[in-house]
N, C-alpha and C positions, 0 to 999 in steps of 0.2 A: 391518645394523640393521633391526629390524622397526618399521614405522610403524603406529601406531594413531591413528585420528582420532575425536575426541569433540567435539561441538558446544559452543561457548560462547555461543550465541544465548540471549537473555534467556528465551525460552520453555523451552528445554532446561534452562537453569540453574534455573528455577523448579521443575523436576521432578527435580533432583538431579544434573545433569551434572557439576558441579564435584567432588562427592564421588566420583563414578564415575571421573573422570579420575585423581584422586589414588589411588584404590584400585587402579587398573590399574598405575600407575607404581610404587606401593609393592609390590604383589604380584609384579610382574615382577622387581624387584630382589631380593626375598626368594628367588626361584627362580633367581637368577643369570642372568636373561635381559636382554639389551640392547635396550631399547625406547625409541622416540621417540614421545611423545604429542603430536600436533598438534591444535590447537584450531581448529575450522572454524565456519562458520555452520551453520544447520539446513537440511536439505533440504525441510523443511516437512511432514513426516509426523508431526504432533505427537502422535498417539495411540501412536506407537512411540518417543517420546523418553523417556529419553536413548538415542540410537541410536549404537552403537559400530561403527566400521568398521575392519577389519584389512586392510592391503595385502599380499596374497599375490603370488606370481609372476604368476599368471594374471589375478586380478581383486580387487576389494575386497569382502570378505565382511562382511555386516552382522549385528549382533545387537541385539535390542531388544524391548520396553523393558528396559533394564538398570538394576538398583539396585546400590548398593555391596555389599549382601549377596550378590548373584549373582556378583561378580567372582572370588572364590577358586575357586568351582566351575567357572566358565568357563575360568579359567587352567588348572585341572587337566584340563579336558576338551579342551585344545588350542586355546584361543581364538587364540593367536598364530600358529597354522598354519591357521586357518579350520576348526577341528574341529567335530564334530557336537555339538549341544546343543539343548534345547527352544526356546531363544531365537534360534537361528540362522535368519536370513532369506535367506541366500545373497547373490547379487549384487543389491544394492538397486536399481541402475539398471534391472534387469529386472523389478522388482516391478510388477504390473499397474497399481497406483495411480500410479506414477511413469512407467512406460514409455508409458502412453497419453497423457501430457501433451505439450505442444509448448512447451518452455521455450526462449525466446529471451532475454528480459530476465533471467530467473533461471537461466540455463544453468549458471552456476558455483556456485550456492548449495549449500553442503554439500560442495563438491568442493575448493575452494581454501582456503588459509590467508589470511584477510582482511588480514593484516598483511604478507604476503610479496609484494612487487611482482614478483619473478621467477616465482612461482607464477601470478600473474595473466597475465603475458606468455606463459607456457607454455601457457595455456588460451585463447589468442586475444585477450588484452587488448591494448589500444592499437592494434589493427589499424585501428579506425575513425578514430582520431586521425591515424595515418600516412596514410590515404587523404585525410582532410580537409586535411592540411598541403600536399598536392599539388594542391589545388583552389582556385579563386577563391572568395571568400566567397559570391557570388551563386549559385555552383554547389552549395555546401553547402546553402544555403537551398532551392534547387530540389530537391535530393535528398530532403530532409526533407518538403517539400511533396508530392512525387510518391509518397512512401511511404504517404501517407494517415494518418500518425501524428496522433492527436488527444490533447489533454490528458487524462492519466489521473487527475487530481486531483478530477474531478467535473464540471467545466463542459464537457469534451469539445470545446473549441475547437481548430480545426486548428492544429497547432504551427507548420507552415511559414508560415502567414499571419501569426501573431504575430511570428515571427522576421523575416519580410520587412518588417513595419512598423518594427521596431527597426533593421534594416539600412538602411532608407531615410532614417532621421533623420540630418541633417548636424550632429552635435555632436561635441565632442572627447572627451566622457566618456559611457560607457555601462556598464550593469551586467547581470550575470546573478544572479538571486535564486532560490534553490531553496527551495521551500516543503516543509520536512520536519516540519511541525507536524501530524503524523498523529493527529488527535483523534477520528475517528469510532469509535464502539464496534464491536468485531468486525473491525477492520482492523489489519493488521500487515505488509503487503508492503513498505512503506517501511522499517520497522524491520529486516526481514530483509535487505534490500539494504544498508542502512547498517552492519549488524553482520556480514553474511556476504560482501559483495562491494562494499566502499566505493569501490574504484578504478573501478568501472563508472559510478558517479555522477560522480566526479571527471573521468573521461574525457568523459562526456556534457556536463558543464558547460564543459569546455575546448573541445570542438567547437562548442558554442553561441557561445562567446566569439569563436572564429575566424570564425564565420559572420556575426556582427553588428558586430564591431569593439569588443568590450568588453575591458577590462583588469582588472576586479575582479569577483569573485563572492562571494556570501554564501550560506551554508546556514543557514536559520532552523530550528533544531532544538528540538523540545519538550524541556523540562527533565526530563520523566519518562523520558527515554531515556539514562541514564548510560552504559550499555554501548555504545550507538551513538556517543556522544560520544568515548569512548576509542578505539573502532575508527577513527573518522574522523580523530582527531588523529594516530594512528600512520600511517594511509595518506597523509594530507596531507604529513607530514614525509618519508615515503619518496619521494613523488612530487617534492617540491622537491629532495631530495638528488640524485635521478637526472635532473633537468632536465625533468620533465614538468609542472612548475609553476614560476612565477617569471619572472625576466627572460630573454628570448631562449630561450623553451622549445623544446627539441629543435633548437637552432641555427636557428630559423626567423625570427629577428628580431622575433618577436611576444612580448608580455608578457601574462601572465595569472596571477593568484593567487586563492586562495579563503580566506575566513575563516569561522569558525563562530560563530554567535550563538545563545544559548539563550533561548527564550521563557520565560514565567512561568506557563504553564498555562492561558492563556485560549483557549477553543475558537474564539472569534471571530477570532483571529489566523491561523486556517487560511484565512480569506478574504484574498485577495491584497493588497488595499489596506490592510486592518488590519495585516497582516504588515509592509508597508512602513512604516506609521506606527510600529510597534514597533521596527523596525530603525533608524529615525531617532531613537529615544529618547523617543518620545511614547507616550501611552496608545493602546492598540490600538482604534481606532475606524474604521469604514468611511468611505472617502472618497466624495464625490459624483463621479460620472463622467458626461460627460467632464471632463477629459482621461483617456484610458486610460493605464495604466502603460507601455505600449509607446511612448508619446509623451512622457509626463511621469510618471516613476515614482519610483524611489529617489533621494532628494536632488534631485528635480526633473528627473532625466535619463532618457532612454529606457532601459527595463529589460525584459529577458526574465524573466517569472515563470512557472516550471514546477515541477511537483512531482517527487519523487524518481523515481517509476516512469517518467514521461515522459522525463526526462533520461537515466536509465539505459538506456532503449530506443534512444537515438540512436546509440551505438556500433555496434549491430547493423545499423542502416540504412546507415551509412557503410561498414562492413566488408563486408557482404554485398550491398549495393545496394538501391535503392528498390523495384525490382520484386520482389526476394526477399521483403521485408517485406510488401509490398502483396498478395502471393499468399495470405497468411493472412487469414482473416476473411470478412466478407460485407457487401454493400451499401456504405454509407459508413463502416462500422466495420471498419477494416483492422488487420492485425497480431494480436497476442495480448494478452490481459488477465490479469494475476495476480488470481485470485479467492480471497478469503479466507473459508473456510468455518468458521463458529463457531456457538455457541449450543448448543441441545439436539440434538447430532448425534454419531453414533458415531465417525466418523473425520474430525475437524476438521483443517484445515491449509491449505496453499497449493496451489492448482490453477491452473496457467497453461495456458490453451487459447486457440485462435483464437476470435474472436467467433463466436457462432452456437450454442454448446452450450446446451442447454435447462436451465431450472431443475430439472426432474425428473432429468435426467442428473447434474447436479451434486449434488443432495441425496441421491439414492439410489445411483447408480453409484459416486460418489466418497465421499459422506458416509455411506452405509450406513443411511440413515434416522435416526430419533431415537435418542438415547442411552438414553432411558427405555423404548424399545420400544413406545411409544404412537404412534398415527397422527400424522403431521405435519399440522398445521392451517394454518400460515402461515409465510411466509418474508419477512423484511424485507431489501430490497436497497438498498444505497447509504448505510448508516450510520443514525444515530438519527433522521434526517429523511427517510429513504427510505420509499417506499410498501410496504404489506403486500400480498403476493400470496396468494390462497387456493389450495387444492389444484387447483381447477378451471382455474387459469391456469399450472400448473407446466410446461406444454409451450411456454411463451413462450421464444423464443431470447434469450440474454443478449447483446444488442447495443443500441446507443443508440436506434435508431429503433423497434425492436420494443417496447422498454420505454416509450418516450415515447408510443407508441400506446395503452398501458395506463395512461397518466397516472402512470408510474413513472420511475425513473431508475437508471442503473447506478452513478453516483457514483464512489467510489474502489474499488469492487469488493468491498465487504464484504457477506457474505451470512450472515444470522443466522436460525437455524431454531427454530421453536416447535412444541411438540406440542399436543394437543387440550385440555390443561388451562389454556392461556393465556386470560386475560381481555382481549379486544381493546379494550374500553372503557377499561380501566386503562392499556393501552399508548398509546392516543390521549392520555390525560391526561398520561402521562409525556413524550410529545413536546412538548406545550405547556409543561410544567414545565421541561423541559430548555432550551427556547428562552428562557423567562423568566429562568432562572439565568445563561445564557451570553450574553444580549444585551448588546451594547456600550452600548445605551441611546440611540443617536443618533436613531433614527427612531421615531415614535409607533406605527405598526402592529406593529412587533416588540416594543418595550418594553412598551406597554400591552396590545396585543392578546393577547400570550401569557399575561399574568397574568389578563386577563379570561377567556381561554379555559379556564384551569385552574378558575376559579370556576364557569364555565358548565358544564363537564363534571361537576364535583362536584354542581351543582344538578340536572343531568339524572339522575345516579345516585341521588339522594335523592328525586326528584320523584314525583308521582303521574301517572297517565296523562293527567290533565286539562291539565297544563302541559308535558308532555314534548315533544309534537309541536312546539310553538312554540319551545321551547329548542333542539331539534335543527335547526330551520330557522335560528335565530339563529346557531348554531355554524357552519353552512355559510356564512352571510353573513360571519361574522367571518373564516373561512378565505379567502374571496374578497378581503376587504380586505387581509389579510396578504400574500396571494400577489401582488396587483397594486400594493400600496403600499409594501412594504418596500424599503429601499435595497440590501440584499444577499440572498444565498441563505439566511441563517439564518432570517429571518422569512419570506422568500418560499417556502422549502421546507417549513417546519413544517406547512402544510396537507396535504402529501402523505401522511404517515402517518395524520393525522386523517381526511381524506376517504376514504382507502382502507379504514380501519376502519369508517367509517360505511357505505360502499358494500357491502363484502363480509361484514361481521360485525355488522350492525345489531342483531341480536337481543341482542348483549351489552350494548347501551345500553338495551334495553327490559326486560330481565329483572331489573334491579337493583331 
């Protein structure tokens, strides 16, 4: 039987993958061919979706982007044998865009059936858990610490230190909380893992539980991800059935299970303490710290809070060793980072590389420049509250320290491209408006400062030269108040896009 793989990733579905899968199945039956259509996640080459792959004896031959109207012609041209066609891409793993990547966390994306545990095992799945089960909890924590893995959700806090703090707490109840509330614009790596390789997250959470002594985990999933919710439900059921979750997992004498909880669309719940409040059934508001969640977190108990990419990276560390993972990257930024390339760019998608790739390499070598064909003027890194980098700073390496030196941040790895038609004063206003809409309202600098900021930018854009200089100085002072006085990163990070726009694109504020 011939196997044809078609993604059921949300991005691919939005481009017609479901209709393509049905057309292949129907067309093959009409021609008397026995075909098995397997639905995978996406490999992340979104400009080529829907991407169809046919398993031949020697390799997997890809075609894309395929529309339902293309399918009859493709079948007649020998699609099921890897035949020649204008849409034929050959072995997609050898495609320069993919072959030049260093996929560790996303190694199985687009390759495995996300609902098939045996497929996961056949591609190295649960090797990390097997290693962890043979180790003492302190040794698991030590391996994660020595790997240099830092939180991929934005704060970049060393994962091993967080785990060590939870490990050291002497309580009967501890939790693992996965933050899957991926709310930054231009980000989708969490969703790709959840939809394309959910067992990687489940395995990472289970290893974390073994390391710190937790028996219950929660995945806080944004309600806007229904495809991810279904993929997770199927994977969790399969893991329980085979003894990878639940009581006495893998005959180890250890218990651990995972439940999924859906958020209600609040951006603020991407902040860890707001997420914990929501998990406990309360309004998502930031908690005053200390105490830290690692000491007093979910239901008042010590809690590991990591995001999807952080936890899905853990199995690689345990399976291949801390030194293997640490050999990727630069300085204090170790391992690989899944960068999500979006916006006005020709080839958007997921690029997983070791830390140190430059903005220019990402935007031009992978992205191919702007989709409009116009010059790229700015790149925003780290979500809607990330700084804007001008073209003069595109040689900045993408690592935590290099970006911090530019008063920027890597965040969740979202990279959004803008061409030379963008109005950066309007983009600064958008950042303030976004903060005003999404603020939980608990602290004054965020709640009031963001609203006053919107009013101030509007005044600057309408003002005469006589008052503009004073208002620009006042805007900078407001940013200083928000940065230093906000309780969490929402208000504290809003100054990044505003100040970077003022610094690098000041003329946009002056020409209105």
